[in-house]
C-alpha positions as a printed NumPy array, in Angstrom:
array([[-69.89 ,  77.439, -80.096],
       [-71.428,  76.83 , -76.429],
       [-70.115,  73.438, -75.942],
       [-66.139,  74.478, -75.953],
       [-67.096,  76.991, -72.828],
       [-65.708,  76.092, -69.397],
       [-68.328,  75.846, -67.089],
       [-68.584,  78.506, -64.417],
       [-69.716,  76.246, -61.547],
       [-65.946,  74.498, -62.249],
       [-64.246,  77.769, -61.53 ],
       [-66.057,  78.855, -58.69 ],
       [-65.151,  75.577, -56.939],
       [-62.093,  75.947, -57.931],
       [-61.637,  79.184, -56.843],
       [-63.289,  78.559, -53.154],
       [-61.194,  75.805, -52.526],
       [-58.189,  78.055, -52.941],
       [-59.646,  80.997, -50.812],
       [-60.584,  78.256, -48.191],
       [-56.958,  77.177, -47.924],
       [-55.451,  80.51 , -48.277],
       [-57.465,  81.731, -45.091],
       [-56.557,  78.491, -43.286],
       [-52.925,  78.642, -43.783],
       [-53.254,  82.691, -42.583],
       [-54.847,  81.346, -39.87 ],
       [-52.788,  78.943, -38.798],
       [-49.39 ,  81.283, -39.066],
       [-51.253,  83.542, -36.989],
       [-51.712,  81.325, -34.336],
       [-48.017,  80.094, -34.467],
       [-46.351,  83.34 , -34.757],
       [-46.924,  84.334, -30.658],
       [-45.507,  81.206, -29.817],
       [-41.783,  81.444, -32.475],
       [-42.259,  85.286, -31.24 ],
       [-42.359,  84.064, -27.238],
       [-39.645,  81.654, -27.774],
       [-37.132,  84.093, -29.716],
       [-38.193,  86.572, -26.705],
       [-37.018,  84.26 , -24.338],
       [-34.126,  82.993, -25.816],
       [-33.249,  86.426, -26.315],
       [-33.467,  87.175, -22.454],
       [-31.225,  83.805, -21.489],
       [-28.594,  85.126, -23.418],
       [-28.726,  88.601, -22.003],
       [-28.932,  87.369, -18.872],
       [-25.621,  85.301, -19.306],
       [-23.959,  88.123, -20.554],
       [-24.781,  90.175, -17.706],
       [-23.697,  87.456, -15.197],
       [-20.517,  87.   , -17.523],
       [-19.66 ,  90.879, -16.807],
       [-20.612,  90.836, -13.483],
       [-18.511,  88.085, -12.9  ],
       [-15.187,  90.383, -14.297],
       [-15.889,  93.334, -12.722],
       [-16.71 ,  91.827,  -9.012],
       [-12.593,  91.621,  -8.381],
       [-11.863,  92.682, -11.637],
       [ -9.609,  89.682, -12.046],
       [-10.399,  86.692, -14.57 ],
       [ -9.447,  83.555, -15.454],
       [ -7.095,  83.744, -18.694],
       [ -8.117,  80.396, -19.6  ],
       [-12.333,  80.136, -18.82 ],
       [-11.989,  84.006, -19.033],
       [-14.618,  83.838, -15.773],
       [-13.887,  84.936, -12.364],
       [-16.319,  82.672, -10.385],
       [-16.253,  82.435,  -6.381],
       [-16.304,  78.417,  -6.151],
       [-13.132,  78.197,  -8.003],
       [ -9.92 ,  79.208,  -6.614],
       [ -8.304,  81.635,  -8.625],
       [ -4.173,  81.869,  -8.587],
       [ -2.471,  85.583,  -8.711],
       [  0.542,  85.754, -10.952],
       [  1.625,  81.695, -11.37 ],
       [  4.654,  82.431, -13.391],
       [  6.024,  85.518, -14.356],
       [  3.264,  87.465, -16.431],
       [  1.394,  90.22 , -14.469],
       [ -1.87 ,  92.188, -15.263],
       [ -4.926,  90.721, -17.179],
       [ -2.748,  87.102, -17.795],
       [ -1.448,  87.226, -14.597],
       [ -4.734,  85.231, -12.651],
       [ -5.811,  81.569, -13.655],
       [ -7.62 ,  79.066, -11.76 ],
       [ -6.298,  76.409, -10.026],
       [ -8.396,  73.423, -11.756],
       [ -8.003,  75.257, -15.135],
       [ -4.49 ,  75.031, -14.672],
       [ -3.763,  71.606, -14.128],
       [ -6.097,  70.94 , -17.006],
       [ -4.458,  73.395, -19.315],
       [ -0.862,  71.439, -18.266],
       [ -2.463,  67.979, -18.424],
       [ -3.258,  69.084, -21.996],
       [  0.153,  70.493, -23.498],
       [  2.325,  67.77 , -21.535],
       [  4.125,  70.958, -20.146],
       [  4.934,  73.002, -17.158],
       [  6.039,  76.025, -18.844],
       [  3.942,  79.03 , -19.43 ],
       [  3.047,  79.861, -23.312],
       [  3.667,  83.576, -22.753],
       [  6.475,  84.066, -20.421],
       [  8.681,  80.476, -20.466],
       [  8.482,  80.225, -16.804],
       [  7.627,  77.576, -14.688],
       [  4.051,  77.635, -12.85 ],
       [  4.104,  77.367,  -9.187],
       [  1.403,  75.038,  -8.506],
       [  0.767,  74.953,  -4.643],
       [  1.717,  71.251,  -2.68 ],
       [ -2.062,  69.636,  -2.066],
       [ -2.342,  67.047,   0.921],
       [ -1.21 ,  63.714,  -1.026],
       [ -3.685,  60.954,  -1.368],
       [ -2.067,  57.766,  -2.32 ],
       [ -5.308,  55.7  ,  -2.016],
       [ -6.913,  58.438,  -4.777],
       [ -3.313,  58.211,  -6.828],
       [ -3.48 ,  53.942,  -6.903],
       [ -7.088,  54.42 ,  -7.757],
       [ -6.762,  56.691, -11.151],
       [ -3.51 ,  54.487, -11.985],
       [ -5.766,  51.212, -11.941],
       [ -8.583,  52.978, -13.795],
       [ -6.614,  54.77 , -16.454],
       [ -2.753,  54.147, -16.469],
       [ -2.462,  50.764, -16.361],
       [ -4.041,  49.532, -19.242],
       [ -1.973,  51.953, -21.701],
       [  1.104,  50.981, -19.913],
       [  0.641,  47.049, -20.431],
       [ -0.481,  47.56 , -23.862],
       [  2.913,  49.458, -24.783],
       [  4.735,  46.864, -22.85 ],
       [  3.   ,  44.044, -24.724],
       [  3.811,  45.8  , -27.7  ],
       [  7.218,  45.97 , -27.106],
       [  8.015,  42.237, -26.313],
       [  5.789,  41.152, -28.929],
       [  8.833,  42.237, -31.358],
       [ 11.996,  41.03 , -28.994],
       [ 12.166,  37.549, -31.25 ],
       [ 11.622,  39.56 , -34.541],
       [ 14.848,  41.186, -33.154],
       [ 16.884,  38.91 , -31.971],
       [ 16.344,  36.957, -35.22 ],
       [ 17.344,  40.447, -37.007],
       [ 20.39 ,  40.87 , -34.683],
       [ 21.738,  37.033, -35.65 ],
       [ 21.356,  37.142, -39.248],
       [ 23.312,  40.585, -39.138],
       [ 25.939,  38.725, -37.071],
       [ 25.773,  36.173, -39.215],
       [ 26.508,  37.839, -42.188],
       [ 29.712,  39.58 , -40.572],
       [ 30.952,  36.441, -39.815],
       [ 31.041,  35.066, -43.162],
       [ 32.778,  37.919, -44.646],
       [ 35.246,  37.795, -42.004],
       [ 35.791,  33.84 , -42.417],
       [ 37.558,  34.385, -45.867],
       [ 38.763,  37.701, -46.563],
       [ 41.721,  36.285, -49.123],
       [ 39.166,  34.264, -50.83 ],
       [ 36.846,  36.738, -53.617],
       [ 32.879,  36.524, -53.343],
       [ 31.026,  36.241, -56.905],
       [ 28.976,  39.395, -57.532],
       [ 25.662,  37.362, -56.759],
       [ 27.049,  36.481, -53.37 ],
       [ 28.19 ,  40.25 , -53.085],
       [ 24.75 ,  41.359, -54.027],
       [ 23.249,  38.798, -51.818],
       [ 25.281,  39.422, -48.575],
       [ 24.811,  43.171, -49.365],
       [ 21.089,  43.276, -49.685],
       [ 20.887,  41.083, -46.406],
       [ 22.904,  43.247, -44.399],
       [ 20.852,  46.054, -45.602],
       [ 17.599,  44.569, -44.979],
       [ 18.218,  43.763, -41.606],
       [ 19.624,  47.067, -40.111],
       [ 17.007,  48.422, -41.149],
       [ 14.663,  45.991, -39.069],
       [ 16.525,  46.682, -36.504],
       [ 16.21 ,  50.051, -36.633],
       [ 12.827,  50.312, -36.995],
       [ 12.588,  48.139, -33.922],
       [ 14.782,  50.236, -32.145],
       [ 12.795,  53.282, -32.797],
       [  9.126,  51.62 , -32.403],
       [ 10.346,  50.063, -28.667],
       [ 12.398,  54.034, -28.005],
       [  8.559,  55.067, -28.854],
       [  6.891,  52.558, -26.604],
       [  9.023,  53.524, -23.702],
       [  8.771,  57.262, -23.904],
       [  5.366,  57.258, -23.804],
       [  5.443,  54.979, -20.76 ],
       [  7.689,  57.547, -19.091],
       [  4.507,  60.738, -19.795],
       [  2.316,  58.351, -19.017],
       [  4.061,  57.981, -15.205],
       [  5.174,  61.572, -15.156],
       [  1.611,  62.818, -15.685],
       [ -0.094,  60.264, -12.762],
       [  2.782,  61.316, -10.818],
       [  1.967,  65.322, -11.486],
       [ -1.737,  65.364, -11.057],
       [ -2.809,  61.258, -10.076],
       [ -3.941,  62.532,  -6.452],
       [ -6.939,  64.788,  -8.035],
       [-10.585,  63.318,  -8.168],
       [-11.177,  64.541, -11.517],
       [ -7.86 ,  62.637, -13.258],
       [ -8.743,  62.906, -16.592],
       [ -8.049,  60.04 , -19.09 ],
       [ -4.626,  59.793, -20.785],
       [ -4.309,  60.949, -23.931],
       [ -1.601,  58.675, -25.953],
       [ -0.332,  60.519, -29.135],
       [  2.161,  57.455, -30.435],
       [  3.268,  60.404, -33.023],
       [  4.348,  62.781, -30.719],
       [  5.984,  62.474, -27.9  ],
       [  8.167,  64.369, -25.425],
       [ 11.98 ,  63.541, -25.377],
       [ 12.605,  65.735, -22.33 ]])
């Protein structure tokens, strides 16, 4: 009966180890808690300061940019560059330029009027630098894509003309069913390939036109952004 009873010394050692671990964890939490609290207080103070700066910026002159919602003194704010008035009638010039370049449209999305942008001093040196840095490679790439398909377009056009001449050479001669099917399939395939070639080339030309238009309008600014090319969407106007 006495052999089956657990030793009291083993229980006391285990309890002592558990008690020591719990005390050590509590001491570590007590040390880390002031540090975490101080960090949270610093973050709350910084966010409060940013909110105060934003409110002061908005209330400084009562006019804030409708794009960035700030009224910074280091940026030129324009009053009513379109037909919009009130709180949406003030825009920073830099914000407006970036917005136009992003939308690829100089019309206001609210009143549909054209934005009146002040004429800046033209710098051809800056224009050429931006053209060589941002526009030259996309233009050359699109031109090479178009020229690489010219031989294929020539072959397809020759096949279409050959089929038409073959059919017109003997109008009184009756063609077999196999010859009619081959001629029809060849003509339809050649026409489809020629249509896709024309669509691809037209798309590339419009992309080049958009790149040149963006460079011509905004190529003299120092922060000219990289030209965004989307082959699926392009402007015909």
